[in-house]
N, C-alpha and C positions, 0 to 999 in steps of 0.2 A: 945753184947746188940743188937738184933735184932729190926727189923724197928717193930713200930704199926700205926696204920690206924685212924684217926680221925672219929669219930662216925657217920658224916652226910655223908660226902663227900666224905669217904674214903680216905683222900690224905696220902703217905705216910710220916709216920714221923721217919726220921731215928734215929737209937738207938744213944749214946755217943760213939764214937770212930770208928762207923761203914761208909761201903764203902769210906773208905781211896781213893781218886782221882776219887769219883765217884759221887759227890754230887751236882757236876753241872747238871750232866744229870736229876739225880731224881728231883732236884729242877728243871728245866726246864718243865719236864711231869708235876707236883707239880700245874706250874702256868699258862705255854703256854697251856695244853693239859685239865688238872682234874677241874681249876677253870674257865677258860676259858667256857667249855661246862657247869657249873655249872649259870654260871653270863649270858651266851650272847649261851648258846647252840640251835641248831634249827636244828631239825631232824624228820624226819618223821616215822611212825609207822603203819604195816600194821595189821587190824585186820580183819579176816574172818570167823565167825561163830564160832572161836576156842577162847578160853582164852588164854593169853597172858601173861607171867610175865618178867619181866624188873628186872635184877640184879644190884645191885652196886657194879660194880669190884674194890675191892683195887688196888690201886696205877696204875689202866689202864682206859683205856676209857670205858665208858657203857651207852648206850641208857637211863638208868633210871637217869643220872646226866645231862641231858640239861634241859635247863630252859622251853624251849618251844618245845611241842611237837606233830607234825601233824599228825591226824589219820586218815588211809584211809583205803578202802577194802569195804567190803558187811559190815562190820561190827557186831553185834548182838551177841557181848561177853561182855567181861570185858577186863581191860587190868588192871592188878596187879602188883602195883608199892612196893617197901620195903617199910619197916615200916621205915628209915630214915627222919627226920622231914625235910619237903622241900618242896619247893613253885613249880607249876607245871603250865604251860599255857598250854590249850588244845585246839586245833583246830581239831574240825569232820567234815572232808571232807568224810568221809565213808557215804553209803548209807542208813543205820538205826542206830539208837543211840547206842552208848558204855560206859557203864559203868566202872567208875573207883574206884577201890578199894585197899588196902591192902588185904592181905591172909585173914584175920579174923575180919578186920574191918568194918566198915560203909563204905558207898558208897555213890556217886554219880553218874544221867545217865545225858550224855553229849548230847542234843538231835542233830539232824544234819544239819551242817552249824553253830551250835552254839562255841564262842570263851569263854574261861571260864577262872576264875586263881581258880584254887584249891591248898589246903594244906595238907600234910600229917601230923598230928601233932606228930606221932611215934607211933600211934596206928589207927586213921581213916582217910579216906578221907572226907575232909568237903571244904564248899566254903570260900573263901580266904577272901572275903569283902561281904558287905551288906547294902554300904550308897554309894549316889553318890550327890553331891553336885548338879549337873547339868545333865540332860541326852539329848542329841541330837539321832536321829533317822540316820540315811541313808537309812533305806528302812522300811518298814511295821513293826512293834512290832505284832508279829500273837496274836490271842486270846489265846492262851493257856499258853503265858506268863504274861499273864494280861493286853495284845492292845488291840486294836479295829481290826487291820486287815489293816488299812488307815494311810495313812503317813500324811492326814493336812484333816480340818474341811473339809467338802465342802459347808455348808453355815454359816454366821454368824462371829462371833469374841468371844473365850473366850468359848465356848460350847464344850460338848461333843460328840461326835459320836457312836451311837450305833453300836454295833458289828454286831447286827441283826435288822431285821425292826421291830418297833412296832406293837403292834395289837393293834389298837381302839376300846373302849370297850364302845359300847352306852348304857345309864344307860336307862333302863325302867322306862318308864314315866305310871304313874296310872290313871285313868279315873277322867277328874277335878270333883270337885261338882259344882253343877250348883246355880247360884244364884236364890234365891226363889223372884218371884215379882210377881206383880197382875198386870192386863190390865187396862183401864180406866171404864169397867163394875164391876171390882172386881173380876173377874176371875185369880184363880190363874196360872202365866205360870211359866219356867224354863227358861234364859238366857243362850243360849246355841251357841257355834260357829256363835257370833256374829248377831243372830236372836234369835224371840223371839218363844217359842215353848211350847203348854199346856202340864203340868203334873204338880206334886208335889202340898204341901199344902201350903198355904198364910203363912206368918210370921206372929206371934202377935203383933209383935212392930215396926220393920223398915219392910216398904214394899218398891217397885219399882214400877212406872207406865207409861206407857208411851204415851205421847203426842204430836200430832205433832209432831215437829222433835227433842224433847227435853224427856230426861229421869228422872221423879222428885223422890225424895227421899224423902218418908214420914215417921215421928214417930209420931207409937200412931195415922195414920190419919191426921195430920199434916203436909204438903210442908215444907220440911227445905232448898232446894237447887235443882237446877236441872243442867242438862251437857247436854250441846247444839250437834248438830252435827260435829263440829268442835272438840269437846271435852272443851270447856271451861267450867267451873264452876259458874254458876248465882246463887247468891244469892238473894232471897226474898226480902230482906230489901233494895236490890239495887235495883231492879226491878219495876216501875210506872205499874201498873195495871197486876199483875204477875197473881191474878185468881187463876182459882182452877184447877187442871190439866186437 
């Protein structure tokens, strides 16, 4: 019976009765080379504008078996991994983004200087994680990744740093409606910008008249109260000799 190979890491499985006297060599390769690559392997792979296809070589060392791949070069192409179910820690040090995919499955684009954990599920390459209990950044999180491009808030505590400077919009204010009043002689006036100016028609119920340093508010011709030049309200019932405006 000849050897077979494990489906994901391609370790050599010696057939019953085979390799008499050579089990030690095959076992050492499985444990000391192939499993070490799969668990702690760290290697570099150049990508220079042309797709690179990694193979999972049966029973022998293979780049595709390594856990951590450092991608270098000019980038701008695909890294095609085998359809074996496997985790990949990817660090893209190339000058442009690199897409990691299988020959026919979905892919993940790895930006420049990004470090990411990917999973080949036997068909597609997907991101292996989607949750972090906490997140501490040693550098600014770029706006393209949902950050602000800043490592800390410039003012205040617990606030939000905007990615771009906000544009302040000044609301358009309409022209205020003039207060209709009458002067001491009964001429209709408007209260505008703090002064009395002529214009408009006098009201038929409430009227405001100016007398000395007071504004007198009357209803139906009877003064109800006045406001002095300091803004104090003077009630007619509380003022002796109030008189007429």
